[in-house]
C-alpha positions as a LaTeX table, in Angstrom:
\begin{tabular}{lrrr}
\hline
Residue & $x$ (\AA) & $y$ (\AA) & $z$ (\AA) \\
\hline
Unk1 & $-45.72$ & $-13.14$ & $-63.31$ \\
Unk2 & $-42.53$ & $-14.95$ & $-64.11$ \\
Unk3 & $-41.22$ & $-18.35$ & $-65.15$ \\
Unk4 & $-40.23$ & $-20.40$ & $-62.14$ \\
Unk5 & $-38.39$ & $-23.72$ & $-61.89$ \\
Unk6 & $-38.97$ & $-26.55$ & $-59.47$ \\
Unk7 & $-36.17$ & $-28.93$ & $-60.40$ \\
Unk8 & $-37.13$ & $-31.73$ & $-58.01$ \\
Unk9 & $-40.62$ & $-32.24$ & $-59.37$ \\
Unk10 & $-39.17$ & $-32.56$ & $-62.89$ \\
Unk11 & $-36.72$ & $-35.19$ & $-61.72$ \\
Unk12 & $-33.72$ & $-32.88$ & $-62.09$ \\
Unk13 & $-31.07$ & $-32.99$ & $-59.39$ \\
Unk14 & $-27.79$ & $-31.21$ & $-58.75$ \\
Unk15 & $-26.07$ & $-28.72$ & $-56.54$ \\
Unk16 & $-27.97$ & $-25.51$ & $-55.93$ \\
Unk17 & $-25.42$ & $-23.53$ & $-57.93$ \\
Unk18 & $-25.86$ & $-25.91$ & $-60.89$ \\
Unk19 & $-29.63$ & $-25.67$ & $-60.79$ \\
Unk20 & $-29.52$ & $-21.89$ & $-60.65$ \\
Unk21 & $-27.25$ & $-21.87$ & $-63.69$ \\
Unk22 & $-29.66$ & $-24.16$ & $-65.56$ \\
Unk23 & $-32.60$ & $-21.94$ & $-64.68$ \\
Unk24 & $-30.82$ & $-18.79$ & $-65.83$ \\
Unk25 & $-29.66$ & $-20.43$ & $-69.05$ \\
Unk26 & $-33.23$ & $-21.25$ & $-70.10$ \\
Unk27 & $-34.93$ & $-18.03$ & $-69.16$ \\
Unk28 & $-36.31$ & $-18.71$ & $-65.69$ \\
Unk29 & $-36.45$ & $-15.81$ & $-63.26$ \\
Unk30 & $-36.98$ & $-17.87$ & $-60.15$ \\
Unk31 & $-36.54$ & $-21.29$ & $-58.56$ \\
Unk32 & $-38.30$ & $-23.01$ & $-55.65$ \\
Unk33 & $-36.09$ & $-23.82$ & $-52.68$ \\
Unk34 & $-36.21$ & $-26.60$ & $-50.11$ \\
Unk35 & $-36.62$ & $-24.66$ & $-46.88$ \\
Unk36 & $-36.16$ & $-27.71$ & $-44.65$ \\
Unk37 & $-32.78$ & $-28.40$ & $-46.24$ \\
Unk38 & $-31.77$ & $-24.74$ & $-46.10$ \\
Unk39 & $-32.59$ & $-24.57$ & $-42.40$ \\
Unk40 & $-30.36$ & $-27.59$ & $-41.76$ \\
Unk41 & $-27.52$ & $-25.91$ & $-43.63$ \\
Unk42 & $-28.07$ & $-22.67$ & $-41.75$ \\
Unk43 & $-27.99$ & $-24.48$ & $-38.43$ \\
Unk44 & $-24.72$ & $-26.24$ & $-39.25$ \\
Unk45 & $-22.83$ & $-23.48$ & $-41.08$ \\
Unk46 & $-24.79$ & $-20.25$ & $-40.66$ \\
Unk47 & $-27.49$ & $-18.41$ & $-42.58$ \\
Unk48 & $-25.06$ & $-16.48$ & $-44.78$ \\
Unk49 & $-23.52$ & $-19.71$ & $-46.03$ \\
Unk50 & $-26.90$ & $-21.36$ & $-46.64$ \\
Unk51 & $-28.19$ & $-18.36$ & $-48.60$ \\
Unk52 & $-25.07$ & $-17.56$ & $-50.60$ \\
Unk53 & $-26.04$ & $-18.92$ & $-54.03$ \\
Unk54 & $-29.55$ & $-17.49$ & $-54.21$ \\
Unk55 & $-28.36$ & $-14.13$ & $-52.87$ \\
Unk56 & $-25.52$ & $-14.02$ & $-55.37$ \\
Unk57 & $-27.83$ & $-14.85$ & $-58.28$ \\
Unk58 & $-30.31$ & $-12.22$ & $-57.15$ \\
Unk59 & $-27.63$ & $-9.55$ & $-56.95$ \\
Unk60 & $-26.08$ & $-10.34$ & $-60.33$ \\
Unk61 & $-29.04$ & $-11.50$ & $-62.43$ \\
Unk62 & $-32.24$ & $-10.41$ & $-60.65$ \\
Unk63 & $-32.95$ & $-14.08$ & $-59.98$ \\
Unk64 & $-35.33$ & $-14.93$ & $-57.12$ \\
Unk65 & $-36.20$ & $-17.82$ & $-54.89$ \\
Unk66 & $-39.67$ & $-18.47$ & $-56.27$ \\
Unk67 & $-40.97$ & $-19.83$ & $-52.99$ \\
Unk68 & $-40.98$ & $-22.82$ & $-50.66$ \\
Unk69 & $-43.30$ & $-25.32$ & $-49.03$ \\
Unk70 & $-43.93$ & $-24.14$ & $-45.49$ \\
Unk71 & $-42.28$ & $-26.53$ & $-42.96$ \\
Unk72 & $-44.88$ & $-25.87$ & $-40.26$ \\
Unk73 & $-47.16$ & $-28.75$ & $-39.20$ \\
Unk74 & $-50.24$ & $-26.66$ & $-38.47$ \\
Unk75 & $-52.61$ & $-29.57$ & $-39.23$ \\
Unk76 & $-51.43$ & $-31.82$ & $-36.40$ \\
Unk77 & $-51.80$ & $-31.52$ & $-32.63$ \\
Unk78 & $-51.52$ & $-28.22$ & $-30.79$ \\
Unk79 & $-48.23$ & $-29.37$ & $-29.23$ \\
Unk80 & $-46.67$ & $-30.09$ & $-32.64$ \\
Unk81 & $-47.93$ & $-26.79$ & $-34.02$ \\
Unk82 & $-46.59$ & $-24.75$ & $-31.09$ \\
Unk83 & $-43.20$ & $-26.47$ & $-31.32$ \\
Unk84 & $-42.94$ & $-25.68$ & $-35.02$ \\
Unk85 & $-43.94$ & $-22.06$ & $-34.45$ \\
Unk86 & $-40.95$ & $-21.71$ & $-32.13$ \\
Unk87 & $-38.72$ & $-22.41$ & $-35.14$ \\
Unk88 & $-40.17$ & $-19.55$ & $-37.17$ \\
Unk89 & $-37.50$ & $-17.02$ & $-36.23$ \\
Unk90 & $-34.72$ & $-18.98$ & $-37.96$ \\
Unk91 & $-36.87$ & $-19.43$ & $-41.06$ \\
Unk92 & $-37.82$ & $-15.76$ & $-41.21$ \\
Unk93 & $-34.18$ & $-14.70$ & $-40.85$ \\
Unk94 & $-33.20$ & $-16.94$ & $-43.75$ \\
Unk95 & $-36.07$ & $-15.62$ & $-45.89$ \\
Unk96 & $-35.00$ & $-12.06$ & $-45.17$ \\
Unk97 & $-31.39$ & $-12.72$ & $-46.22$ \\
Unk98 & $-32.44$ & $-14.51$ & $-49.41$ \\
Unk99 & $-35.21$ & $-12.08$ & $-50.31$ \\
Unk100 & $-37.89$ & $-14.78$ & $-50.27$ \\
Unk101 & $-41.40$ & $-13.33$ & $-50.28$ \\
Unk102 & $-43.68$ & $-16.33$ & $-50.93$ \\
Unk103 & $-44.46$ & $-19.73$ & $-49.51$ \\
Unk104 & $-47.28$ & $-22.23$ & $-49.69$ \\
Unk105 & $-48.86$ & $-24.90$ & $-47.56$ \\
Unk106 & $-51.11$ & $-27.81$ & $-48.48$ \\
Unk107 & $-54.57$ & $-28.02$ & $-46.92$ \\
Unk108 & $-55.13$ & $-31.74$ & $-46.45$ \\
Unk109 & $-58.46$ & $-33.26$ & $-47.44$ \\
Unk110 & $-58.83$ & $-35.10$ & $-44.13$ \\
Unk111 & $-57.68$ & $-34.84$ & $-40.53$ \\
Unk112 & $-57.41$ & $-37.02$ & $-37.43$ \\
Unk113 & $-58.01$ & $-34.29$ & $-34.87$ \\
Unk114 & $-61.66$ & $-33.16$ & $-34.90$ \\
Unk115 & $-64.86$ & $-32.91$ & $-36.99$ \\
Unk116 & $-65.13$ & $-30.48$ & $-39.92$ \\
Unk117 & $-66.51$ & $-27.34$ & $-38.29$ \\
Unk118 & $-64.26$ & $-27.51$ & $-35.23$ \\
Unk119 & $-61.24$ & $-28.21$ & $-37.39$ \\
Unk120 & $-62.14$ & $-25.38$ & $-39.79$ \\
Unk121 & $-62.03$ & $-22.92$ & $-36.90$ \\
Unk122 & $-58.71$ & $-24.35$ & $-35.67$ \\
Unk123 & $-57.26$ & $-24.13$ & $-39.18$ \\
Unk124 & $-58.48$ & $-20.56$ & $-39.57$ \\
Unk125 & $-56.88$ & $-19.53$ & $-36.28$ \\
Unk126 & $-53.55$ & $-21.27$ & $-36.88$ \\
Unk127 & $-53.20$ & $-20.04$ & $-40.44$ \\
Unk128 & $-53.95$ & $-16.56$ & $-39.19$ \\
Unk129 & $-51.13$ & $-16.85$ & $-36.65$ \\
Unk130 & $-48.71$ & $-18.05$ & $-39.31$ \\
Unk131 & $-49.78$ & $-15.30$ & $-41.69$ \\
Unk132 & $-49.23$ & $-12.69$ & $-38.99$ \\
Unk133 & $-45.68$ & $-13.92$ & $-38.34$ \\
Unk134 & $-44.87$ & $-14.08$ & $-42.06$ \\
Unk135 & $-46.19$ & $-10.56$ & $-42.57$ \\
Unk136 & $-43.40$ & $-9.20$ & $-40.34$ \\
Unk137 & $-41.01$ & $-10.05$ & $-43.19$ \\
Unk138 & $-43.47$ & $-9.22$ & $-46.01$ \\
Unk139 & $-43.95$ & $-12.89$ & $-46.91$ \\
Unk140 & $-47.14$ & $-14.10$ & $-48.58$ \\
Unk141 & $-48.59$ & $-17.56$ & $-47.96$ \\
Unk142 & $-50.68$ & $-19.53$ & $-50.46$ \\
Unk143 & $-53.08$ & $-22.30$ & $-49.45$ \\
Unk144 & $-53.02$ & $-25.27$ & $-51.83$ \\
Unk145 & $-56.02$ & $-27.53$ & $-52.34$ \\
Unk146 & $-55.52$ & $-31.31$ & $-52.02$ \\
Unk147 & $-58.38$ & $-32.92$ & $-53.94$ \\
Unk148 & $-57.21$ & $-36.30$ & $-55.28$ \\
Unk149 & $-59.66$ & $-39.14$ & $-54.40$ \\
Unk150 & $-56.91$ & $-41.06$ & $-52.58$ \\
Unk151 & $-56.21$ & $-38.04$ & $-50.37$ \\
Unk152 & $-59.79$ & $-38.12$ & $-49.08$ \\
Unk153 & $-59.41$ & $-41.62$ & $-47.64$ \\
Unk154 & $-56.47$ & $-41.34$ & $-45.26$ \\
Unk155 & $-57.92$ & $-39.50$ & $-42.24$ \\
Unk156 & $-60.63$ & $-39.98$ & $-39.68$ \\
Unk157 & $-62.52$ & $-36.77$ & $-40.51$ \\
Unk158 & $-63.29$ & $-35.22$ & $-43.91$ \\
Unk159 & $-62.00$ & $-31.71$ & $-44.51$ \\
Unk160 & $-61.56$ & $-29.44$ & $-47.51$ \\
Unk161 & $-61.18$ & $-31.05$ & $-50.93$ \\
Unk162 & $-63.26$ & $-28.77$ & $-53.18$ \\
Unk163 & $-62.26$ & $-25.49$ & $-54.78$ \\
Unk164 & $-65.11$ & $-23.45$ & $-53.34$ \\
Unk165 & $-64.30$ & $-24.55$ & $-49.79$ \\
Unk166 & $-60.65$ & $-23.48$ & $-49.90$ \\
Unk167 & $-61.69$ & $-20.05$ & $-51.17$ \\
Unk168 & $-63.99$ & $-19.82$ & $-48.14$ \\
Unk169 & $-61.10$ & $-20.72$ & $-45.82$ \\
Unk170 & $-58.90$ & $-18.03$ & $-47.38$ \\
Unk171 & $-61.66$ & $-15.47$ & $-46.91$ \\
Unk172 & $-62.22$ & $-16.50$ & $-43.29$ \\
Unk173 & $-58.51$ & $-16.32$ & $-42.43$ \\
Unk174 & $-58.86$ & $-12.70$ & $-43.49$ \\
Unk175 & $-55.16$ & $-11.85$ & $-43.74$ \\
Unk176 & $-53.96$ & $-9.66$ & $-46.59$ \\
Unk177 & $-50.90$ & $-11.85$ & $-47.13$ \\
Unk178 & $-52.80$ & $-15.17$ & $-47.26$ \\
Unk179 & $-54.21$ & $-16.30$ & $-50.59$ \\
Unk180 & $-54.40$ & $-19.15$ & $-53.09$ \\
Unk181 & $-51.51$ & $-21.35$ & $-54.21$ \\
Unk182 & $-53.18$ & $-22.47$ & $-57.42$ \\
Unk183 & $-52.35$ & $-25.99$ & $-58.58$ \\
Unk184 & $-54.32$ & $-26.47$ & $-61.79$ \\
Unk185 & $-54.51$ & $-30.27$ & $-61.41$ \\
Unk186 & $-55.95$ & $-30.13$ & $-57.91$ \\
Unk187 & $-58.21$ & $-27.24$ & $-58.91$ \\
Unk188 & $-59.71$ & $-29.20$ & $-61.79$ \\
Unk189 & $-60.16$ & $-32.39$ & $-59.71$ \\
Unk190 & $-61.70$ & $-30.29$ & $-56.94$ \\
Unk191 & $-64.43$ & $-29.06$ & $-59.31$ \\
Unk192 & $-62.84$ & $-25.67$ & $-59.77$ \\
Unk193 & $-63.11$ & $-23.66$ & $-62.96$ \\
Unk194 & $-61.90$ & $-20.45$ & $-64.53$ \\
Unk195 & $-65.11$ & $-18.71$ & $-63.50$ \\
Unk196 & $-64.27$ & $-18.99$ & $-59.81$ \\
Unk197 & $-60.72$ & $-17.84$ & $-60.41$ \\
Unk198 & $-61.91$ & $-14.87$ & $-62.45$ \\
Unk199 & $-63.81$ & $-13.59$ & $-59.41$ \\
Unk200 & $-60.70$ & $-13.70$ & $-57.23$ \\
Unk201 & $-58.71$ & $-10.51$ & $-56.70$ \\
Unk202 & $-55.31$ & $-10.69$ & $-58.39$ \\
Unk203 & $-53.53$ & $-10.08$ & $-55.09$ \\
Unk204 & $-55.00$ & $-13.32$ & $-53.74$ \\
Unk205 & $-52.96$ & $-15.44$ & $-56.18$ \\
Unk206 & $-49.70$ & $-16.34$ & $-54.47$ \\
Unk207 & $-48.25$ & $-18.96$ & $-56.83$ \\
Unk208 & $-49.33$ & $-21.07$ & $-59.81$ \\
Unk209 & $-48.35$ & $-24.67$ & $-60.50$ \\
Unk210 & $-49.28$ & $-26.17$ & $-63.84$ \\
Unk211 & $-50.31$ & $-29.76$ & $-64.53$ \\
Unk212 & $-52.99$ & $-31.32$ & $-66.73$ \\
Unk213 & $-55.23$ & $-34.36$ & $-66.40$ \\
Unk214 & $-54.72$ & $-37.17$ & $-68.94$ \\
Unk215 & $-57.35$ & $-37.06$ & $-71.69$ \\
Unk216 & $-59.01$ & $-40.27$ & $-70.50$ \\
Unk217 & $-58.93$ & $-39.44$ & $-66.78$ \\
Unk218 & $-62.11$ & $-39.22$ & $-64.70$ \\
Unk219 & $-61.68$ & $-36.54$ & $-62.00$ \\
Unk220 & $-63.64$ & $-38.71$ & $-59.54$ \\
Unk221 & $-61.15$ & $-41.59$ & $-59.79$ \\
Unk222 & $-57.93$ & $-40.02$ & $-61.09$ \\
Unk223 & $-54.72$ & $-41.00$ & $-59.28$ \\
Unk224 & $-52.30$ & $-38.50$ & $-57.78$ \\
Unk225 & $-49.50$ & $-39.65$ & $-60.09$ \\
Unk226 & $-51.57$ & $-38.89$ & $-63.20$ \\
Unk227 & $-50.23$ & $-35.37$ & $-63.52$ \\
Unk228 & $-49.63$ & $-34.67$ & $-67.21$ \\
Unk229 & $-47.74$ & $-31.79$ & $-68.75$ \\
Unk230 & $-49.86$ & $-28.63$ & $-69.08$ \\
Unk231 & $-51.71$ & $-28.55$ & $-72.38$ \\
Unk232 & $-51.24$ & $-32.25$ & $-73.01$ \\
Unk233 & $-54.93$ & $-33.21$ & $-72.95$ \\
Unk234 & $-56.80$ & $-29.95$ & $-73.41$ \\
Unk235 & $-58.92$ & $-30.48$ & $-70.29$ \\
Unk236 & $-57.74$ & $-27.10$ & $-68.94$ \\
Unk237 & $-57.57$ & $-23.90$ & $-71.00$ \\
Unk238 & $-54.08$ & $-22.84$ & $-69.96$ \\
Unk239 & $-53.69$ & $-19.91$ & $-72.39$ \\
Unk240 & $-56.96$ & $-18.42$ & $-71.09$ \\
Unk241 & $-55.78$ & $-18.91$ & $-67.51$ \\
Unk242 & $-52.45$ & $-17.24$ & $-68.24$ \\
Unk243 & $-54.12$ & $-14.24$ & $-69.87$ \\
Unk244 & $-56.55$ & $-13.88$ & $-66.99$ \\
Unk245 & $-53.70$ & $-13.93$ & $-64.46$ \\
Unk246 & $-51.78$ & $-11.35$ & $-66.45$ \\
Unk247 & $-54.81$ & $-9.08$ & $-66.69$ \\
Unk248 & $-55.20$ & $-9.38$ & $-62.90$ \\
Unk249 & $-51.55$ & $-8.29$ & $-62.60$ \\
Unk250 & $-50.47$ & $-11.47$ & $-60.87$ \\
Unk251 & $-46.76$ & $-10.99$ & $-60.18$ \\
Unk252 & $-45.77$ & $-14.38$ & $-58.77$ \\
Unk253 & $-44.11$ & $-17.59$ & $-59.98$ \\
Unk254 & $-45.54$ & $-19.89$ & $-62.66$ \\
Unk255 & $-44.14$ & $-23.42$ & $-62.46$ \\
Unk256 & $-44.50$ & $-26.57$ & $-64.57$ \\
Unk257 & $-45.50$ & $-29.19$ & $-62.00$ \\
Unk258 & $-46.22$ & $-32.44$ & $-63.80$ \\
Unk259 & $-45.16$ & $-35.82$ & $-62.40$ \\
Unk260 & $-41.43$ & $-36.64$ & $-62.38$ \\
Unk261 & $-40.43$ & $-38.21$ & $-65.68$ \\
Unk262 & $-43.10$ & $-36.38$ & $-67.69$ \\
Unk263 & $-40.23$ & $-34.78$ & $-69.63$ \\
Unk264 & $-37.44$ & $-37.14$ & $-70.67$ \\
Unk265 & $-33.85$ & $-36.36$ & $-71.55$ \\
Unk266 & $-30.83$ & $-34.69$ & $-70.05$ \\
Unk267 & $-31.09$ & $-32.03$ & $-67.37$ \\
Unk268 & $-30.72$ & $-29.33$ & $-70.01$ \\
Unk269 & $-33.42$ & $-30.82$ & $-72.22$ \\
Unk270 & $-35.86$ & $-31.15$ & $-69.34$ \\
Unk271 & $-35.39$ & $-27.59$ & $-68.08$ \\
Unk272 & $-35.44$ & $-26.18$ & $-71.60$ \\
Unk273 & $-38.71$ & $-28.00$ & $-72.37$ \\
Unk274 & $-40.35$ & $-26.79$ & $-69.14$ \\
Unk275 & $-39.48$ & $-23.20$ & $-70.04$ \\
Unk276 & $-40.75$ & $-23.63$ & $-73.60$ \\
Unk277 & $-44.11$ & $-24.94$ & $-72.33$ \\
Unk278 & $-44.69$ & $-21.73$ & $-70.37$ \\
Unk279 & $-43.51$ & $-19.59$ & $-73.29$ \\
Unk280 & $-45.98$ & $-21.36$ & $-75.61$ \\
Unk281 & $-48.90$ & $-20.87$ & $-73.24$ \\
Unk282 & $-48.11$ & $-17.20$ & $-72.86$ \\
Unk283 & $-47.87$ & $-16.73$ & $-76.61$ \\
Unk284 & $-51.15$ & $-18.57$ & $-77.20$ \\
Unk285 & $-52.76$ & $-16.40$ & $-74.54$ \\
Unk286 & $-51.62$ & $-13.23$ & $-76.28$ \\
Unk287 & $-48.83$ & $-12.50$ & $-73.82$ \\
Unk288 & $-45.23$ & $-11.54$ & $-74.45$ \\
Unk289 & $-42.18$ & $-13.34$ & $-73.07$ \\
Unk290 & $-42.46$ & $-11.40$ & $-69.82$ \\
Unk291 & $-45.98$ & $-12.75$ & $-69.22$ \\
Unk292 & $-47.64$ & $-9.42$ & $-69.99$ \\
Unk293 & $-50.51$ & $-8.75$ & $-72.37$ \\
Unk294 & $-48.83$ & $-7.93$ & $-75.67$ \\
Unk295 & $-48.88$ & $-4.21$ & $-76.36$ \\
Unk296 & $-49.75$ & $-4.00$ & $-80.06$ \\
Unk297 & $-49.25$ & $-0.59$ & $-81.59$ \\
Unk298 & $-52.09$ & 0.58 & $-83.85$ \\
Unk299 & $-51.47$ & 0.43 & $-87.56$ \\
Unk300 & $-51.92$ & 3.84 & $-89.18$ \\
Unk301 & $-52.66$ & 3.74 & $-92.91$ \\
Unk302 & $-50.18$ & 5.79 & $-94.91$ \\
Unk303 & $-51.07$ & 6.67 & $-98.46$ \\
Unk304 & $-48.31$ & 6.21 & $-100.98$ \\
Unk305 & $-47.96$ & 8.77 & $-103.78$ \\
Unk306 & $-49.79$ & 7.82 & $-106.96$ \\
Unk307 & $-47.63$ & 7.78 & $-110.02$ \\
Unk308 & $-49.04$ & 9.45 & $-113.11$ \\
Unk309 & $-51.58$ & 7.29 & $-114.98$ \\
Unk310 & $-51.20$ & 4.51 & $-112.35$ \\
Unk311 & $-54.18$ & 3.60 & $-110.16$ \\
Unk312 & $-52.46$ & 2.37 & $-107.00$ \\
Unk313 & $-54.15$ & 1.67 & $-103.66$ \\
Unk314 & $-52.90$ & 3.05 & $-100.35$ \\
Unk315 & $-51.00$ & 0.52 & $-98.31$ \\
Unk316 & $-50.23$ & 0.43 & $-94.61$ \\
Unk317 & $-46.71$ & 0.09 & $-93.30$ \\
Unk318 & $-46.38$ & $-2.88$ & $-90.98$ \\
Unk319 & $-45.85$ & $-2.05$ & $-87.34$ \\
Unk320 & $-44.38$ & $-4.77$ & $-85.15$ \\
Unk321 & $-45.93$ & $-5.63$ & $-81.79$ \\
Unk322 & $-43.85$ & $-4.52$ & $-78.87$ \\
Unk323 & $-42.33$ & $-7.35$ & $-76.89$ \\
\hline
\end{tabular}
């Protein structure tokens, strides 16, 4: 897994080249991109022009586009869905040029189309179609839970808002490249725990977004804008989560995803702090700066020679842990 930056959610703005430079300066290996905006640029000036900064950073610094929010309205009418699917070719071409291999889509807690069981089948079929198209370019898609109480009140029919239910949907879609886009805030509000995540195959984790609940927040009434910095309240064991993901060989992006304004200061200060938060969680979870379980070399006792008439104990030479 690797440190990933989403500048917009942190309230950081700038040209793409500036944001890439910020990310590289503070140790990020990836950055989320706005696919809708990139498609507009590609349409007006060509895909090569739209992709030039990410491609250049990837070639020179092994820097990746961490992922993007899928601009396909699969949760609306069949007509809207089919129209959006016709735009997939342009998106896939851009992903191929930029080397993008991950995306995610929110699964809304309600819908206006049909009752739960009918809608579940429609969702399963449409997500399967999208996954099949994405697989042609080796792109993985993560499904993100939407569990905030306010999100359950906006539609005519109730749909998925609990952790267990979205895992069922992923299983029923049945595509190898469709898995979980884990947002820790939504997961906690949706009654999800580490135990459920520990049972999930590592390949099913597509991306990880980190946010905490305020210490005083009640998951049954918490507001969507109450997204605290990870580790701020202690309601989620982030170091344990990070270690579990590393042990499962999760190789995707890890992104600080608190509410805008959660980190104050200049652009540099904000990005630096976001990177430091991930570094701290990895260290506390026993991981190195690459997000891997620290490989600690065994300490072999070495006896020191005993000087005449001196009763000295054997001491071990210190051996540093490998980074």
